[in-house]
C-alpha positions in Angstrom: 0.0 0.0 0.0 2.8 2.4 0.9 4.7 1.6 -2.2 1.6 2.1 -4.3 0.9 5.6 -2.8 4.5 6.6 -3.5 4.3 5.4 -7.1 1.0 7.3 -7.6 2.6 10.5 -6.1 5.7 10.3 -8.3 3.5 9.4 -11.4 1.3 12.5 -10.8 4.4 14.7 -10.5 5.9 13.3 -13.7 2.7 13.7 -15.7 2.2 17.2 -14.4 5.8 18.1 -15.2 5.5 16.6 -18.7 2.3 18.5 -19.4 3.9 21.7 -18.2 7.0 21.2 -20.4 4.7 20.4 -23.4 2.8 23.7 -22.8 6.0 25.6 -22.5 7.3 24.2 -25.9 4.0 25.0 -27.5 4.1 28.5 -26.1 7.7 29.1 -27.3 6.8 27.8 -30.8 3.7 29.9 -31.0 5.4 33.2 -29.9 8.4 32.6 -32.3 6.1 31.9 -35.3 3.9 34.9 -34.5 6.8 37.3 -34.1 8.2 36.3 -37.5 5.0 37.3 -39.2 4.5 40.6 -37.4 6.5 43.8 -37.6 6.2 44.5 -33.9 8.2 41.5 -32.8 9.6 43.0 -29.7 6.3 42.7 -27.9 6.1 39.0 -28.7 9.6 38.5 -27.3 8.5 40.1 -24.1 5.5 37.8 -24.0 7.9 34.9 -24.6 10.1 35.9 -21.6 7.1 36.4 -19.4 5.6 33.0 -20.4 8.9 31.2 -19.8 9.2 32.8 -16.4 5.7 31.7 -15.5 6.3 28.2 -16.6 9.6 28.1 -14.7 7.8 29.1 -11.4 5.1 26.5 -12.2 7.7 23.8 -12.4 9.4 25.0 -9.2 6.0 25.0 -7.5 5.3 21.4 -8.6 8.7 20.3 -7.4 8.1 22.0 -4.1 4.7 20.4 -3.7 6.3 17.0 -4.4 9.0 17.6 -1.8 6.5 18.7 0.8 4.3 15.6 0.1 7.3 13.3 0.4 8.4 15.0 3.6 4.9 14.6 5.1 4.8 11.0 4.0 8.2 10.3 5.7 6.9 12.0 8.9 3.7 10.0 8.8 5.8 6.8 8.5 7.9 7.9 11.5 4.7 8.5 13.5 3.4 5.0 12.6 6.8 3.5 13.7 6.6 5.5 16.9 3.1 4.2 17.7 4.2 0.7 17.0 7.4 1.1 19.1 5.7 2.7 22.1 3.0 0.1 22.1 5.7 -2.6 22.2 7.6 -0.7 24.9 4.5 -0.5 27.1 3.4 -4.1 26.5 6.6 -5.4 28.0 6.4 -3.7 31.4 2.6 -4.4 31.6 3.3 -8.1 31.0 6.0 -8.1 33.7 3.7 -6.3 36.2 0.9 -8.8 35.5 3.2 -11.8 35.9 4.6 -10.6 39.2 1.2 -9.6 40.5 -0.1 -13.1 39.7 2.9 -14.4 41.6 1.8 -12.4 44.7 -1.7 -13.8 44.4 -0.3 -17.3 45.1 -0.8 -18.3 48.8 2.4 -20.3 49.0 4.6 -17.3 48.0 7.6 -16.8 50.3 8.6 -13.5 51.8 11.7 -13.3 49.6 9.7 -14.0 46.4 7.2 -11.4 47.4 10.0 -8.9 48.0 11.5 -9.6 44.5 8.1 -9.4 42.8 7.3 -6.1 44.4 10.7 -4.7 43.4 10.0 -5.9 39.8 6.6 -4.3 39.8 8.0 -0.9 41.0 10.8 -1.1 38.4 8.4 -1.8 35.5 6.0 0.9 36.8 8.9 3.4 36.8 9.8 2.3 33.2 6.2 3.0 32.1 6.3 6.3 33.9 9.4 7.3 32.0 7.7 6.4 28.7 4.7 8.6 29.6 7.0 11.4 30.8 8.9 11.4 27.5 5.7 11.5 25.4 4.3 14.4 27.4 7.6 16.3 27.4 8.0 15.8 23.6 4.5 17.1 23.1 5.2 20.1 25.3 8.4 21.0 23.5 6.6 20.6 20.1 3.8 22.9 21.2 6.2 25.3 22.9 3.9 25.6 25.9 4.7 26.0 29.6 8.3 27.1 29.5 10.7 25.9 32.2 11.0 28.0 35.3 14.8 28.0 35.6 16.6 28.3 38.9 20.2 28.0 40.0 21.1 24.3 40.4 24.3 23.1 42.1 25.8 20.9 39.4 28.1 18.9 41.7 25.3 18.2 44.3 22.8 17.3 41.6 25.0 14.8 39.8 26.4 13.2 42.9 22.8 12.2 43.8 21.8 11.4 40.3 24.6 8.9 39.5 24.1 7.2 42.8 20.6 6.3 41.7 21.4 5.7 38.0 24.3 3.3 38.5 22.3 0.3 39.9 19.7 0.7 37.1 22.5 0.5 34.4 24.1 -2.5 36.1 20.9 -4.4 36.1 21.1 -4.1 32.3 24.6 -5.5 32.3 26.3 -2.1 31.7 28.9 -0.4 34.0 28.2 3.3 34.5 31.3 5.4 35.2 31.0 9.0 36.3 33.4 11.8 36.8 31.9 15.0 38.2 34.5 17.8 38.3 32.2 20.8 38.0 31.8 23.4 40.8 29.4 25.6 38.9 25.7 26.3 39.0 23.4 26.3 36.0 20.0 27.8 35.4 17.8 24.7 35.0 15.4 22.5 36.8 16.0 19.2 38.6 13.4 17.5 36.4 14.8 18.8 33.1 18.4 17.8 34.1 17.1 14.3 35.1 15.3 13.8 31.8 18.3 14.9 29.8 20.5 12.4 31.7 18.0 9.6 31.7 17.6 9.8 27.9 21.3 10.1 27.2 22.2 7.2 29.5 19.3 5.1 28.2 20.4 5.7 24.7 24.0 4.8 25.5 23.0 1.6 27.4 20.7 0.5 24.6 23.5 0.8 22.0 26.0 -1.0 24.3 26.6 -4.7 24.4 26.2 -6.5 27.8 29.4 -6.2 29.7 30.2 -2.8 28.2 30.5 0.5 29.9 29.1 4.0 29.6 31.3 6.9 30.7 29.9 10.2 31.9 31.9 13.3 32.5 30.7 16.6 34.0 33.2 19.5 33.9 33.6 23.2 33.7 34.6 24.6 30.2 35.1 28.3 30.6 31.7 29.9 30.9 29.9 26.6 30.1 29.2 23.4 32.0 29.9 20.4 29.8 28.1 17.1 30.2 29.5 14.2 28.2 28.0 10.7 27.8 30.1 8.2 25.8 29.5 4.5 24.9 31.3 1.8 23.1 28.4 0.7 20.9 28.0 0.5 17.2 28.3 4.3 16.7 26.3 6.6 14.5 26.9 6.7 10.7 28.3 10.1 9.7 25.4 10.8 7.3 22.9 10.3 10.1 24.5 12.7 12.6 22.6 15.8 11.3 19.3 14.1 11.9 20.0 12.3 15.2 18.1 14.9 17.4 15.0 15.0 15.1 11.7 13.8 16.6 11.0 10.1 15.9 14.4 9.6 14.3 16.3 6.5 15.1 19.8 5.7 13.7 20.6 2.4 12.0 18.5 0.0 10.0 14.9 -0.8 10.9 15.9 -4.4 11.9 18.7 -3.4 14.3 18.0 -4.6 17.9 18.6 -1.2 19.4 15.7 0.3 17.4 13.2 -0.6 20.0 12.9 2.8 21.6 10.3 5.6 20.8 12.6 7.9 18.8 11.8 10.8 21.3 14.7 10.6 23.7 17.4 12.6 21.9 14.9 15.2 20.6 13.9 15.8 24.2 17.5 16.2 25.1 18.0 18.8 22.4 14.8 20.6 23.2 15.5 20.8 26.9 19.1 21.9 26.4 17.8 24.8 24.2 15.3 25.8 26.9 18.1 25.8 29.4 20.0 28.2 27.0 22.5 25.5 26.0 23.0 23.0 23.2 23.4 19.3 22.4 25.7 17.7 19.9 26.6 14.2 18.8 29.9 12.8 17.7 30.9 9.5 16.2 34.1 8.6 14.3 34.1 6.2 11.3 36.0 3.0 12.0 35.8 3.4 15.8 33.2 2.0 18.0 30.9 4.2 20.1 29.4 7.6 20.1 29.7 10.6 22.3 27.0 13.1 23.2 27.9 16.6 24.6 25.4 18.9 26.3 26.7 22.4 27.2 24.8 24.7 29.5 25.9 28.2 30.5 27.2 28.5 34.0 25.0 30.7 36.2 26.4 33.6 38.2 25.8 33.2 42.0 26.2 35.9 44.6 
């Protein structure tokens, strides 16, 4: 069905372009023949130039319409993939919650088993909460509503607490999380925005890493900026995909790659929140070397 729609779209464009070119040729022939028969040929040459100009703009308009239609189609396909991905992402924790809830219903359940089941339920509920938060945050950023109420945040204190909680979650997924916090600055931000930026960067790095790998985080002062770096040893990002990596719904790699099971919202949220905090987000990956590196820079806040 998708291929048929694309074929129809391209066919309509080709036919319209062919009809326009045919009319242009007819117009040129008509004006040239008419000018050769009439003494006042200068007027006809003006008509010829005007006609050619109008046909040129018509061709440009047709090409623009085709480009817009193709862009809209690509965006619609990304939305369909997003719906499919987030449905899959939500089904997994729901299934886990149901399984452990059924375990708790059994009368012969031991105290240890109940403890583990409750821990799994809380973990999967948090996972679903993160998915919902990402969808809501992405929608807010797209609509540009409810700007962040920025306030000075102690970078060192925030990240000391953040990494203490994030490290066990990464280790449960078989990835070692290393952190080096060397900043003594403050930034204008919110705890929730910084947490979402880091959650998405680390989740992305963990998802692209093989079990047994490591994710390295570094927070440092760089002049008037605070630099946050997250680096992994995964497959890396193809150079041609780097300019699109922060687009909404965009996911690097082929559709069959195992790491393409996310929603495609995480990095767009990182970029959007970084801009709201008056900073920027960039991605780096070198051909022939494993891994990718993400850098978020936020301006250091002046404190009295």
